[in-house]
mmCIF file of the N, C-alpha and C atoms, coordinates in Angstrom:
data_MODEL
# 
_entry.id   MODEL 
# 
loop_
_atom_site.group_PDB 
_atom_site.id 
_atom_site.type_symbol 
_atom_site.label_atom_id 
_atom_site.label_alt_id 
_atom_site.label_comp_id 
_atom_site.label_asym_id 
_atom_site.label_entity_id 
_atom_site.label_seq_id 
_atom_site.pdbx_PDB_ins_code 
_atom_site.Cartn_x 
_atom_site.Cartn_y 
_atom_site.Cartn_z 
_atom_site.occupancy 
_atom_site.B_iso_or_equiv 
_atom_site.pdbx_formal_charge 
_atom_site.auth_seq_id 
_atom_site.auth_comp_id 
_atom_site.auth_asym_id 
_atom_site.auth_atom_id 
_atom_site.pdbx_PDB_model_num 
ATOM 1   N N  . MET A 1 1  ? -3.044  -6.099  9.772   1.00 0.00 ? 1  MET A N  1 
ATOM 2   C CA . MET A 1 1  ? -4.281  -5.522  9.332   1.00 0.00 ? 1  MET A CA 1 
ATOM 3   C C  . MET A 1 1  ? -5.173  -5.351  10.546  1.00 0.00 ? 1  MET A C  1 
ATOM 4   N N  . LEU A 1 2  ? -5.834  -4.213  10.597  1.00 0.00 ? 2  LEU A N  1 
ATOM 5   C CA . LEU A 1 2  ? -6.750  -3.900  11.676  1.00 0.00 ? 2  LEU A CA 1 
ATOM 6   C C  . LEU A 1 2  ? -8.034  -3.406  11.037  1.00 0.00 ? 2  LEU A C  1 
ATOM 7   N N  . ARG A 1 3  ? -9.159  -3.954  11.457  1.00 0.00 ? 3  ARG A N  1 
ATOM 8   C CA . ARG A 1 3  ? -10.435 -3.549  10.876  1.00 0.00 ? 3  ARG A CA 1 
ATOM 9   C C  . ARG A 1 3  ? -11.432 -3.296  11.988  1.00 0.00 ? 3  ARG A C  1 
ATOM 10  N N  . TYR A 1 4  ? -12.114 -2.155  11.891  1.00 0.00 ? 4  TYR A N  1 
ATOM 11  C CA . TYR A 1 4  ? -13.166 -1.793  12.833  1.00 0.00 ? 4  TYR A CA 1 
ATOM 12  C C  . TYR A 1 4  ? -14.443 -1.609  12.039  1.00 0.00 ? 4  TYR A C  1 
ATOM 13  N N  . SER A 1 5  ? -15.493 -2.316  12.427  1.00 0.00 ? 5  SER A N  1 
ATOM 14  C CA . SER A 1 5  ? -16.743 -2.271  11.692  1.00 0.00 ? 5  SER A CA 1 
ATOM 15  C C  . SER A 1 5  ? -17.877 -1.990  12.669  1.00 0.00 ? 5  SER A C  1 
ATOM 16  N N  . VAL A 1 6  ? -18.850 -1.186  12.225  1.00 0.00 ? 6  VAL A N  1 
ATOM 17  C CA . VAL A 1 6  ? -19.984 -0.851  13.073  1.00 0.00 ? 6  VAL A CA 1 
ATOM 18  C C  . VAL A 1 6  ? -21.240 -0.770  12.208  1.00 0.00 ? 6  VAL A C  1 
ATOM 19  N N  . GLY A 1 7  ? -22.374 -1.152  12.769  1.00 0.00 ? 7  GLY A N  1 
ATOM 20  C CA . GLY A 1 7  ? -23.643 -1.062  12.055  1.00 0.00 ? 7  GLY A CA 1 
ATOM 21  C C  . GLY A 1 7  ? -24.155 -2.418  11.647  1.00 0.00 ? 7  GLY A C  1 
ATOM 22  N N  . GLU A 1 8  ? -25.129 -2.384  10.740  1.00 0.00 ? 8  GLU A N  1 
ATOM 23  C CA . GLU A 1 8  ? -25.764 -3.596  10.245  1.00 0.00 ? 8  GLU A CA 1 
ATOM 24  C C  . GLU A 1 8  ? -25.879 -3.486  8.726   1.00 0.00 ? 8  GLU A C  1 
ATOM 25  N N  . PRO A 1 9  ? -26.209 -4.570  8.044   1.00 0.00 ? 9  PRO A N  1 
ATOM 26  C CA . PRO A 1 9  ? -26.310 -4.503  6.584   1.00 0.00 ? 9  PRO A CA 1 
ATOM 27  C C  . PRO A 1 9  ? -27.242 -3.372  6.128   1.00 0.00 ? 9  PRO A C  1 
ATOM 28  N N  . GLY A 1 10 ? -26.797 -2.627  5.149   1.00 0.00 ? 10 GLY A N  1 
ATOM 29  C CA . GLY A 1 10 ? -27.564 -1.497  4.646   1.00 0.00 ? 10 GLY A CA 1 
ATOM 30  C C  . GLY A 1 10 ? -27.278 -0.194  5.357   1.00 0.00 ? 10 GLY A C  1 
ATOM 31  N N  . ASN A 1 11 ? -26.598 -0.271  6.483   1.00 0.00 ? 11 ASN A N  1 
ATOM 32  C CA . ASN A 1 11 ? -26.265 0.933   7.243   1.00 0.00 ? 11 ASN A CA 1 
ATOM 33  C C  . ASN A 1 11 ? -25.041 0.639   8.106   1.00 0.00 ? 11 ASN A C  1 
ATOM 34  N N  . HIS A 1 12 ? -23.912 0.499   7.464   1.00 0.00 ? 12 HIS A N  1 
ATOM 35  C CA . HIS A 1 12 ? -22.695 0.171   8.216   1.00 0.00 ? 12 HIS A CA 1 
ATOM 36  C C  . HIS A 1 12 ? -21.503 0.962   7.698   1.00 0.00 ? 12 HIS A C  1 
ATOM 37  N N  . SER A 1 13 ? -20.468 0.966   8.494   1.00 0.00 ? 13 SER A N  1 
ATOM 38  C CA . SER A 1 13 ? -19.196 1.566   8.113   1.00 0.00 ? 13 SER A CA 1 
ATOM 39  C C  . SER A 1 13 ? -18.072 0.660   8.604   1.00 0.00 ? 13 SER A C  1 
ATOM 40  N N  . ALA A 1 14 ? -16.985 0.645   7.863   1.00 0.00 ? 14 ALA A N  1 
ATOM 41  C CA . ALA A 1 14 ? -15.823 -0.159  8.256   1.00 0.00 ? 14 ALA A CA 1 
ATOM 42  C C  . ALA A 1 14 ? -14.554 0.628   7.945   1.00 0.00 ? 14 ALA A C  1 
ATOM 43  N N  . LEU A 1 15 ? -13.666 0.675   8.891   1.00 0.00 ? 15 LEU A N  1 
ATOM 44  C CA . LEU A 1 15 ? -12.377 1.339   8.741   1.00 0.00 ? 15 LEU A CA 1 
ATOM 45  C C  . LEU A 1 15 ? -11.304 0.259   8.776   1.00 0.00 ? 15 LEU A C  1 
ATOM 46  N N  . THR A 1 16 ? -10.450 0.234   7.762   1.00 0.00 ? 16 THR A N  1 
ATOM 47  C CA . THR A 1 16 ? -9.407  -0.783  7.668   1.00 0.00 ? 16 THR A CA 1 
ATOM 48  C C  . THR A 1 16 ? -8.039  -0.109  7.576   1.00 0.00 ? 16 THR A C  1 
ATOM 49  N N  . ALA A 1 17 ? -7.117  -0.547  8.405   1.00 0.00 ? 17 ALA A N  1 
ATOM 50  C CA . ALA A 1 17 ? -5.738  -0.046  8.381   1.00 0.00 ? 17 ALA A CA 1 
ATOM 51  C C  . ALA A 1 17 ? -4.813  -1.231  8.116   1.00 0.00 ? 17 ALA A C  1 
ATOM 52  N N  . MET A 1 18 ? -3.860  -1.041  7.201   1.00 0.00 ? 18 MET A N  1 
ATOM 53  C CA . MET A 1 18 ? -2.897  -2.089  6.894   1.00 0.00 ? 18 MET A CA 1 
ATOM 54  C C  . MET A 1 18 ? -1.491  -1.497  6.878   1.00 0.00 ? 18 MET A C  1 
ATOM 55  N N  . ALA A 1 19 ? -0.526  -2.295  7.334   1.00 0.00 ? 19 ALA A N  1 
ATOM 56  C CA . ALA A 1 19 ? 0.877   -1.859  7.334   1.00 0.00 ? 19 ALA A CA 1 
ATOM 57  C C  . ALA A 1 19 ? 1.760   -3.063  7.018   1.00 0.00 ? 19 ALA A C  1 
ATOM 58  N N  . TYR A 1 20 ? 2.844   -2.795  6.303   1.00 0.00 ? 20 TYR A N  1 
ATOM 59  C CA . TYR A 1 20 ? 3.799   -3.836  5.933   1.00 0.00 ? 20 TYR A CA 1 
ATOM 60  C C  . TYR A 1 20 ? 5.185   -3.219  5.913   1.00 0.00 ? 20 TYR A C  1 
ATOM 61  N N  . SER A 1 21 ? 6.124   -3.917  6.487   1.00 0.00 ? 21 SER A N  1 
ATOM 62  C CA . SER A 1 21 ? 7.501   -3.441  6.494   1.00 0.00 ? 21 SER A CA 1 
ATOM 63  C C  . SER A 1 21 ? 8.422   -4.657  6.434   1.00 0.00 ? 21 SER A C  1 
ATOM 64  N N  . ALA A 1 22 ? 9.499   -4.555  5.638   1.00 0.00 ? 22 ALA A N  1 
ATOM 65  C CA . ALA A 1 22 ? 10.422  -5.684  5.510   1.00 0.00 ? 22 ALA A CA 1 
ATOM 66  C C  . ALA A 1 22 ? 11.779  -5.212  5.027   1.00 0.00 ? 22 ALA A C  1 
ATOM 67  N N  . GLY A 1 23 ? 12.786  -5.978  5.348   1.00 0.00 ? 23 GLY A N  1 
ATOM 68  C CA . GLY A 1 23 ? 14.129  -5.782  4.819   1.00 0.00 ? 23 GLY A CA 1 
ATOM 69  C C  . GLY A 1 23 ? 14.448  -6.926  3.873   1.00 0.00 ? 23 GLY A C  1 
ATOM 70  N N  . TRP A 1 24 ? 15.266  -6.684  2.890   1.00 0.00 ? 24 TRP A N  1 
ATOM 71  C CA . TRP A 1 24 ? 15.597  -7.725  1.928   1.00 0.00 ? 24 TRP A CA 1 
ATOM 72  C C  . TRP A 1 24 ? 17.047  -7.635  1.520   1.00 0.00 ? 24 TRP A C  1 
ATOM 73  N N  . ASN A 1 25 ? 17.584  -8.774  1.112   1.00 0.00 ? 25 ASN A N  1 
ATOM 74  C CA . ASN A 1 25 ? 18.949  -8.872  0.601   1.00 0.00 ? 25 ASN A CA 1 
ATOM 75  C C  . ASN A 1 25 ? 18.878  -9.279  -0.860  1.00 0.00 ? 25 ASN A C  1 
ATOM 76  N N  . ALA A 1 26 ? 19.684  -8.642  -1.680  1.00 0.00 ? 26 ALA A N  1 
ATOM 77  C CA . ALA A 1 26 ? 19.687  -8.950  -3.098  1.00 0.00 ? 26 ALA A CA 1 
ATOM 78  C C  . ALA A 1 26 ? 20.327  -10.311 -3.342  1.00 0.00 ? 26 ALA A C  1 
ATOM 79  N N  . THR A 1 27 ? 19.795  -11.024 -4.292  1.00 0.00 ? 27 THR A N  1 
ATOM 80  C CA . THR A 1 27 ? 20.383  -12.309 -4.685  1.00 0.00 ? 27 THR A CA 1 
ATOM 81  C C  . THR A 1 27 ? 21.101  -12.109 -6.008  1.00 0.00 ? 27 THR A C  1 
ATOM 82  N N  . ASP A 1 28 ? 22.153  -11.324 -5.951  1.00 0.00 ? 28 ASP A N  1 
ATOM 83  C CA . ASP A 1 28 ? 22.927  -11.005 -7.140  1.00 0.00 ? 28 ASP A CA 1 
ATOM 84  C C  . ASP A 1 28 ? 23.832  -12.179 -7.493  1.00 0.00 ? 28 ASP A C  1 
ATOM 85  N N  . GLN A 1 29 ? 24.430  -12.134 -8.652  1.00 0.00 ? 29 GLN A N  1 
ATOM 86  C CA . GLN A 1 29 ? 25.351  -13.186 -9.068  1.00 0.00 ? 29 GLN A CA 1 
ATOM 87  C C  . GLN A 1 29 ? 26.641  -13.093 -8.250  1.00 0.00 ? 29 GLN A C  1 
ATOM 88  N N  . ILE A 1 30 ? 27.175  -14.253 -7.903  1.00 0.00 ? 30 ILE A N  1 
ATOM 89  C CA . ILE A 1 30 ? 28.451  -14.303 -7.188  1.00 0.00 ? 30 ILE A CA 1 
ATOM 90  C C  . ILE A 1 30 ? 29.367  -15.277 -7.927  1.00 0.00 ? 30 ILE A C  1 
ATOM 91  N N  . PRO A 1 31 ? 30.669  -15.029 -7.868  1.00 0.00 ? 31 PRO A N  1 
ATOM 92  C CA . PRO A 1 31 ? 31.608  -15.928 -8.550  1.00 0.00 ? 31 PRO A CA 1 
ATOM 93  C C  . PRO A 1 31 ? 31.623  -17.319 -7.906  1.00 0.00 ? 31 PRO A C  1 
ATOM 94  N N  . HIS A 1 32 ? 31.566  -18.346 -8.719  1.00 0.00 ? 32 HIS A N  1 
ATOM 95  C CA . HIS A 1 32 ? 31.589  -19.723 -8.228  1.00 0.00 ? 32 HIS A CA 1 
ATOM 96  C C  . HIS A 1 32 ? 32.865  -19.997 -7.444  1.00 0.00 ? 32 HIS A C  1 
ATOM 97  N N  . ARG A 1 33 ? 33.972  -19.416 -7.901  1.00 0.00 ? 33 ARG A N  1 
ATOM 98  C CA . ARG A 1 33 ? 35.255  -19.648 -7.203  1.00 0.00 ? 33 ARG A CA 1 
ATOM 99  C C  . ARG A 1 33 ? 35.227  -19.078 -5.785  1.00 0.00 ? 33 ARG A C  1 
ATOM 100 N N  . ALA A 1 34 ? 34.488  -17.982 -5.556  1.00 0.00 ? 34 ALA A N  1 
ATOM 101 C CA . ALA A 1 34 ? 34.395  -17.413 -4.212  1.00 0.00 ? 34 ALA A CA 1 
ATOM 102 C C  . ALA A 1 34 ? 33.636  -18.362 -3.286  1.00 0.00 ? 34 ALA A C  1 
ATOM 103 N N  . VAL A 1 35 ? 32.634  -19.047 -3.808  1.00 0.00 ? 35 VAL A N  1 
ATOM 104 C CA . VAL A 1 35 ? 31.897  -20.033 -3.014  1.00 0.00 ? 35 VAL A CA 1 
ATOM 105 C C  . VAL A 1 35 ? 32.794  -21.234 -2.748  1.00 0.00 ? 35 VAL A C  1 
ATOM 106 N N  . ASP A 1 36 ? 33.487  -21.707 -3.804  1.00 0.00 ? 36 ASP A N  1 
ATOM 107 C CA . ASP A 1 36 ? 34.380  -22.863 -3.655  1.00 0.00 ? 36 ASP A CA 1 
ATOM 108 C C  . ASP A 1 36 ? 35.481  -22.603 -2.630  1.00 0.00 ? 36 ASP A C  1 
ATOM 109 N N  . GLN A 1 37 ? 35.977  -21.378 -2.570  1.00 0.00 ? 37 GLN A N  1 
ATOM 110 C CA . GLN A 1 37 ? 37.050  -21.028 -1.640  1.00 0.00 ? 37 GLN A CA 1 
ATOM 111 C C  . GLN A 1 37 ? 36.525  -20.689 -0.248  1.00 0.00 ? 37 GLN A C  1 
ATOM 112 N N  . GLY A 1 38 ? 35.184  -20.688 -0.079  1.00 0.00 ? 38 GLY A N  1 
ATOM 113 C CA . GLY A 1 38 ? 34.600  -20.423 1.239   1.00 0.00 ? 38 GLY A CA 1 
ATOM 114 C C  . GLY A 1 38 ? 34.564  -18.946 1.611   1.00 0.00 ? 38 GLY A C  1 
ATOM 115 N N  . ARG A 1 39 ? 34.882  -18.068 0.670   1.00 0.00 ? 39 ARG A N  1 
ATOM 116 C CA . ARG A 1 39 ? 34.871  -16.630 0.974   1.00 0.00 ? 39 ARG A CA 1 
ATOM 117 C C  . ARG A 1 39 ? 33.450  -16.081 1.047   1.00 0.00 ? 39 ARG A C  1 
ATOM 118 N N  . VAL A 1 40 ? 32.558  -16.737 0.316   1.00 0.00 ? 40 VAL A N  1 
ATOM 119 C CA . VAL A 1 40 ? 31.154  -16.315 0.277   1.00 0.00 ? 40 VAL A CA 1 
ATOM 120 C C  . VAL A 1 40 ? 30.284  -17.555 0.374   1.00 0.00 ? 40 VAL A C  1 
ATOM 121 N N  . GLY A 1 41 ? 29.252  -17.512 1.181   1.00 0.00 ? 41 GLY A N  1 
ATOM 122 C CA . GLY A 1 41 ? 28.311  -18.625 1.268   1.00 0.00 ? 41 GLY A CA 1 
ATOM 123 C C  . GLY A 1 41 ? 27.491  -18.739 -0.009  1.00 0.00 ? 41 GLY A C  1 
ATOM 124 N N  . ARG A 1 42 ? 26.872  -19.891 -0.176  1.00 0.00 ? 42 ARG A N  1 
ATOM 125 C CA . ARG A 1 42 ? 26.093  -20.124 -1.402  1.00 0.00 ? 42 ARG A CA 1 
ATOM 126 C C  . ARG A 1 42 ? 25.013  -19.059 -1.605  1.00 0.00 ? 42 ARG A C  1 
ATOM 127 N N  . TYR A 1 43 ? 24.422  -18.587 -0.550  1.00 0.00 ? 43 TYR A N  1 
ATOM 128 C CA . TYR A 1 43 ? 23.390  -17.552 -0.641  1.00 0.00 ? 43 TYR A CA 1 
ATOM 129 C C  . TYR A 1 43 ? 23.901  -16.203 -0.142  1.00 0.00 ? 43 TYR A C  1 
ATOM 130 N N  . GLY A 1 44 ? 25.205  -16.047 -0.133  1.00 0.00 ? 44 GLY A N  1 
ATOM 131 C CA . GLY A 1 44 ? 25.822  -14.806 0.327   1.00 0.00 ? 44 GLY A CA 1 
ATOM 132 C C  . GLY A 1 44 ? 25.866  -13.747 -0.756  1.00 0.00 ? 44 GLY A C  1 
ATOM 133 N N  . ALA A 1 45 ? 26.611  -12.697 -0.459  1.00 0.00 ? 45 ALA A N  1 
ATOM 134 C CA . ALA A 1 45 ? 26.740  -11.589 -1.411  1.00 0.00 ? 45 ALA A CA 1 
ATOM 135 C C  . ALA A 1 45 ? 28.139  -11.020 -1.322  1.00 0.00 ? 45 ALA A C  1 
ATOM 136 N N  . ILE A 1 46 ? 28.667  -10.581 -2.441  1.00 0.00 ? 46 ILE A N  1 
ATOM 137 C CA . ILE A 1 46 ? 29.978  -9.927  -2.474  1.00 0.00 ? 46 ILE A CA 1 
ATOM 138 C C  . ILE A 1 46 ? 29.872  -8.581  -1.761  1.00 0.00 ? 46 ILE A C  1 
ATOM 139 N N  . ASP A 1 47 ? 28.805  -7.871  -2.044  1.00 0.00 ? 47 ASP A N  1 
ATOM 140 C CA . ASP A 1 47 ? 28.568  -6.560  -1.422  1.00 0.00 ? 47 ASP A CA 1 
ATOM 141 C C  . ASP A 1 47 ? 27.377  -6.697  -0.478  1.00 0.00 ? 47 ASP A C  1 
ATOM 142 N N  . PRO A 1 48 ? 27.606  -6.775  0.838   1.00 0.00 ? 48 PRO A N  1 
ATOM 143 C CA . PRO A 1 48 ? 26.510  -6.975  1.781   1.00 0.00 ? 48 PRO A CA 1 
ATOM 144 C C  . PRO A 1 48 ? 25.533  -5.804  1.846   1.00 0.00 ? 48 PRO A C  1 
ATOM 145 N N  . SER A 1 49 ? 25.891  -4.682  1.232   1.00 0.00 ? 49 SER A N  1 
ATOM 146 C CA . SER A 1 49 ? 24.958  -3.549  1.251   1.00 0.00 ? 49 SER A CA 1 
ATOM 147 C C  . SER A 1 49 ? 23.904  -3.667  0.145   1.00 0.00 ? 49 SER A C  1 
ATOM 148 N N  . ASP A 1 50 ? 24.041  -4.683  -0.741  1.00 0.00 ? 50 ASP A N  1 
ATOM 149 C CA . ASP A 1 50 ? 22.999  -4.910  -1.744  1.00 0.00 ? 50 ASP A CA 1 
ATOM 150 C C  . ASP A 1 50 ? 21.720  -5.330  -1.019  1.00 0.00 ? 50 ASP A C  1 
ATOM 151 N N  . GLY A 1 51 ? 20.643  -4.662  -1.323  1.00 0.00 ? 51 GLY A N  1 
ATOM 152 C CA . GLY A 1 51 ? 19.368  -4.955  -0.679  1.00 0.00 ? 51 GLY A CA 1 
ATOM 153 C C  . GLY A 1 51 ? 18.720  -3.657  -0.250  1.00 0.00 ? 51 GLY A C  1 
ATOM 154 N N  . GLY A 1 52 ? 17.820  -3.734  0.672   1.00 0.00 ? 52 GLY A N  1 
ATOM 155 C CA . GLY A 1 52 ? 17.165  -2.524  1.142   1.00 0.00 ? 52 GLY A CA 1 
ATOM 156 C C  . GLY A 1 52 ? 16.010  -2.810  2.061   1.00 0.00 ? 52 GLY A C  1 
ATOM 157 N N  . ASN A 1 53 ? 15.228  -1.795  2.285   1.00 0.00 ? 53 ASN A N  1 
ATOM 158 C CA . ASN A 1 53 ? 14.052  -1.881  3.140   1.00 0.00 ? 53 ASN A CA 1 
ATOM 159 C C  . ASN A 1 53 ? 12.858  -1.379  2.352   1.00 0.00 ? 53 ASN A C  1 
ATOM 160 N N  . THR A 1 54 ? 11.716  -1.905  2.678   1.00 0.00 ? 54 THR A N  1 
ATOM 161 C CA . THR A 1 54 ? 10.494  -1.454  2.028   1.00 0.00 ? 54 THR A CA 1 
ATOM 162 C C  . THR A 1 54 ? 9.370   -1.409  3.046   1.00 0.00 ? 54 THR A C  1 
ATOM 163 N N  . SER A 1 55 ? 8.428   -0.530  2.822   1.00 0.00 ? 55 SER A N  1 
ATOM 164 C CA . SER A 1 55 ? 7.260   -0.457  3.693   1.00 0.00 ? 55 SER A CA 1 
ATOM 165 C C  . SER A 1 55 ? 6.093   0.124   2.914   1.00 0.00 ? 55 SER A C  1 
ATOM 166 N N  . ARG A 1 56 ? 4.909   -0.213  3.377   1.00 0.00 ? 56 ARG A N  1 
ATOM 167 C CA . ARG A 1 56 ? 3.724   0.350   2.738   1.00 0.00 ? 56 ARG A CA 1 
ATOM 168 C C  . ARG A 1 56 ? 2.627   0.418   3.783   1.00 0.00 ? 56 ARG A C  1 
ATOM 169 N N  . TYR A 1 57 ? 1.808   1.465   3.688   1.00 0.00 ? 57 TYR A N  1 
ATOM 170 C CA . TYR A 1 57 ? 0.751   1.722   4.648   1.00 0.00 ? 57 TYR A CA 1 
ATOM 171 C C  . TYR A 1 57 ? -0.526  2.069   3.893   1.00 0.00 ? 57 TYR A C  1 
ATOM 172 N N  . SER A 1 58 ? -1.657  1.657   4.436   1.00 0.00 ? 58 SER A N  1 
ATOM 173 C CA . SER A 1 58 ? -2.934  1.903   3.778   1.00 0.00 ? 58 SER A CA 1 
ATOM 174 C C  . SER A 1 58 ? -4.018  2.119   4.821   1.00 0.00 ? 58 SER A C  1 
ATOM 175 N N  . LEU A 1 59 ? -4.908  3.059   4.536   1.00 0.00 ? 59 LEU A N  1 
ATOM 176 C CA . LEU A 1 59 ? -6.056  3.330   5.392   1.00 0.00 ? 59 LEU A CA 1 
ATOM 177 C C  . LEU A 1 59 ? -7.259  3.503   4.480   1.00 0.00 ? 59 LEU A C  1 
ATOM 178 N N  . SER A 1 60 ? -8.326  2.753   4.716   1.00 0.00 ? 60 SER A N  1 
ATOM 179 C CA . SER A 1 60 ? -9.500  2.878   3.861   1.00 0.00 ? 60 SER A CA 1 
ATOM 180 C C  . SER A 1 60 ? -10.774 2.884   4.700   1.00 0.00 ? 60 SER A C  1 
ATOM 181 N N  . LEU A 1 61 ? -11.775 3.566   4.173   1.00 0.00 ? 61 LEU A N  1 
ATOM 182 C CA . LEU A 1 61 ? -13.076 3.670   4.823   1.00 0.00 ? 61 LEU A CA 1 
ATOM 183 C C  . LEU A 1 61 ? -14.123 3.183   3.835   1.00 0.00 ? 61 LEU A C  1 
ATOM 184 N N  . GLU A 1 62 ? -14.924 2.244   4.275   1.00 0.00 ? 62 GLU A N  1 
ATOM 185 C CA . GLU A 1 62 ? -16.021 1.730   3.469   1.00 0.00 ? 62 GLU A CA 1 
ATOM 186 C C  . GLU A 1 62 ? -17.311 2.076   4.199   1.00 0.00 ? 62 GLU A C  1 
ATOM 187 N N  . THR A 1 63 ? -18.266 2.624   3.481   1.00 0.00 ? 63 THR A N  1 
ATOM 188 C CA . THR A 1 63 ? -19.519 2.986   4.132   1.00 0.00 ? 63 THR A CA 1 
ATOM 189 C C  . THR A 1 63 ? -20.705 2.628   3.256   1.00 0.00 ? 63 THR A C  1 
ATOM 190 N N  . ASP A 1 64 ? -21.739 2.210   3.888   1.00 0.00 ? 64 ASP A N  1 
ATOM 191 C CA . ASP A 1 64 ? -23.011 1.901   3.251   1.00 0.00 ? 64 ASP A CA 1 
ATOM 192 C C  . ASP A 1 64 ? -24.068 2.488   4.188   1.00 0.00 ? 64 ASP A C  1 
ATOM 193 N N  . ALA A 1 65 ? -24.001 3.793   4.336   1.00 0.00 ? 65 ALA A N  1 
ATOM 194 C CA . ALA A 1 65 ? -24.787 4.463   5.370   1.00 0.00 ? 65 ALA A CA 1 
ATOM 195 C C  . ALA A 1 65 ? -26.220 4.758   4.980   1.00 0.00 ? 65 ALA A C  1 
ATOM 196 N N  . GLY A 1 66 ? -26.623 4.387   3.777   1.00 0.00 ? 66 GLY A N  1 
ATOM 197 C CA . GLY A 1 66 ? -27.986 4.653   3.374   1.00 0.00 ? 66 GLY A CA 1 
ATOM 198 C C  . GLY A 1 66 ? -28.272 6.137   3.236   1.00 0.00 ? 66 GLY A C  1 
ATOM 199 N N  . TRP A 1 67 ? -27.262 6.893   2.901   1.00 0.00 ? 67 TRP A N  1 
ATOM 200 C CA . TRP A 1 67 ? -27.443 8.329   2.742   1.00 0.00 ? 67 TRP A CA 1 
ATOM 201 C C  . TRP A 1 67 ? -28.307 8.608   1.522   1.00 0.00 ? 67 TRP A C  1 
ATOM 202 N N  . PRO A 1 68 ? -29.079 9.664   1.556   1.00 0.00 ? 68 PRO A N  1 
ATOM 203 C CA . PRO A 1 68 ? -29.917 9.971   0.396   1.00 0.00 ? 68 PRO A CA 1 
ATOM 204 C C  . PRO A 1 68 ? -29.064 10.355  -0.808  1.00 0.00 ? 68 PRO A C  1 
ATOM 205 N N  . THR A 1 69 ? -29.559 10.042  -1.977  1.00 0.00 ? 69 THR A N  1 
ATOM 206 C CA . THR A 1 69 ? -28.870 10.393  -3.206  1.00 0.00 ? 69 THR A CA 1 
ATOM 207 C C  . THR A 1 69 ? -29.049 11.883  -3.467  1.00 0.00 ? 69 THR A C  1 
ATOM 208 N N  . VAL A 1 70 ? -28.003 12.538  -3.777  1.00 0.00 ? 70 VAL A N  1 
ATOM 209 C CA . VAL A 1 70 ? -28.049 13.967  -4.059  1.00 0.00 ? 70 VAL A CA 1 
ATOM 210 C C  . VAL A 1 70 ? -27.905 14.150  -5.558  1.00 0.00 ? 70 VAL A C  1 
ATOM 211 N N  . ALA A 1 71 ? -28.909 14.774  -6.152  1.00 0.00 ? 71 ALA A N  1 
ATOM 212 C CA . ALA A 1 71 ? -28.861 15.036  -7.589  1.00 0.00 ? 71 ALA A CA 1 
ATOM 213 C C  . ALA A 1 71 ? -28.433 16.476  -7.787  1.00 0.00 ? 71 ALA A C  1 
ATOM 214 N N  . SER A 1 72 ? -27.604 16.692  -8.743  1.00 0.00 ? 72 SER A N  1 
ATOM 215 C CA . SER A 1 72 ? -27.187 18.061  -9.034  1.00 0.00 ? 72 SER A CA 1 
ATOM 216 C C  . SER A 1 72 ? -27.373 18.329  -10.502 1.00 0.00 ? 72 SER A C  1 
ATOM 217 N N  . SER A 1 73 ? -27.617 19.558  -10.798 1.00 0.00 ? 73 SER A N  1 
ATOM 218 C CA . SER A 1 73 ? -27.739 19.944  -12.189 1.00 0.00 ? 73 SER A CA 1 
ATOM 219 C C  . SER A 1 73 ? -27.082 21.295  -12.362 1.00 0.00 ? 73 SER A C  1 
ATOM 220 N N  . SER A 1 74 ? -26.720 21.559  -13.574 1.00 0.00 ? 74 SER A N  1 
ATOM 221 C CA . SER A 1 74 ? -26.060 22.814  -13.866 1.00 0.00 ? 74 SER A CA 1 
ATOM 222 C C  . SER A 1 74 ? -26.876 23.542  -14.920 1.00 0.00 ? 74 SER A C  1 
ATOM 223 N N  . THR A 1 75 ? -27.197 24.790  -14.627 1.00 0.00 ? 75 THR A N  1 
ATOM 224 C CA . THR A 1 75 ? -27.959 25.595  -15.560 1.00 0.00 ? 75 THR A CA 1 
ATOM 225 C C  . THR A 1 75 ? -27.103 26.797  -15.946 1.00 0.00 ? 75 THR A C  1 
ATOM 226 N N  . PRO A 1 76 ? -26.936 27.016  -17.243 1.00 0.00 ? 76 PRO A N  1 
ATOM 227 C CA . PRO A 1 76 ? -26.140 28.169  -17.660 1.00 0.00 ? 76 PRO A CA 1 
ATOM 228 C C  . PRO A 1 76 ? -26.814 29.466  -17.187 1.00 0.00 ? 76 PRO A C  1 
ATOM 229 N N  . THR A 1 77 ? -26.018 30.382  -16.761 1.00 0.00 ? 77 THR A N  1 
ATOM 230 C CA . THR A 1 77 ? -26.558 31.680  -16.331 1.00 0.00 ? 77 THR A CA 1 
ATOM 231 C C  . THR A 1 77 ? -25.947 32.773  -17.190 1.00 0.00 ? 77 THR A C  1 
ATOM 232 N N  . ARG A 1 78 ? -26.713 33.837  -17.315 1.00 0.00 ? 78 ARG A N  1 
ATOM 233 C CA . ARG A 1 78 ? -26.255 34.992  -18.069 1.00 0.00 ? 78 ARG A CA 1 
ATOM 234 C C  . ARG A 1 78 ? -26.127 36.165  -17.111 1.00 0.00 ? 78 ARG A C  1 
ATOM 235 N N  . SER A 1 79 ? -25.123 36.900  -17.330 1.00 0.00 ? 79 SER A N  1 
ATOM 236 C CA . SER A 1 79 ? -25.012 38.145  -16.564 1.00 0.00 ? 79 SER A CA 1 
ATOM 237 C C  . SER A 1 79 ? -24.777 39.266  -17.552 1.00 0.00 ? 79 SER A C  1 
ATOM 238 N N  . SER A 1 80 ? -25.302 40.381  -17.209 1.00 0.00 ? 80 SER A N  1 
ATOM 239 C CA . SER A 1 80 ? -25.092 41.526  -18.091 1.00 0.00 ? 80 SER A CA 1 
ATOM 240 C C  . SER A 1 80 ? -24.517 42.658  -17.270 1.00 0.00 ? 80 SER A C  1 
ATOM 241 N N  . ARG A 1 81 ? -23.676 43.373  -17.907 1.00 0.00 ? 81 ARG A N  1 
ATOM 242 C CA . ARG A 1 81 ? -23.093 44.538  -17.244 1.00 0.00 ? 81 ARG A CA 1 
ATOM 243 C C  . ARG A 1 81 ? -23.850 45.762  -17.737 1.00 0.00 ? 81 ARG A C  1 
ATOM 244 N N  . GLY A 1 82 ? -24.144 46.584  -16.836 1.00 0.00 ? 82 GLY A N  1 
ATOM 245 C CA . GLY A 1 82 ? -24.895 47.712  -17.321 1.00 0.00 ? 82 GLY A CA 1 
ATOM 246 C C  . GLY A 1 82 ? -24.606 48.996  -16.762 1.00 0.00 ? 82 GLY A C  1 
# 
């Protein structure tokens, strides 16, 4: 996580970046006899390709810049063709 902040209370901004990446192995069921025979470790896998990789990234901006409030309104308009 990386965070950059500037300003003071009531007039500040902060930019935050986060990243996560990992590899994982599936903990699927394995035959007890394969463990007993030493073919597979207790936390091993029959198919070593079970598992995968994952990652996630995030970027966020928080601001309290004291900007003026903008009010908007909508008024129906009529047009005539003539």
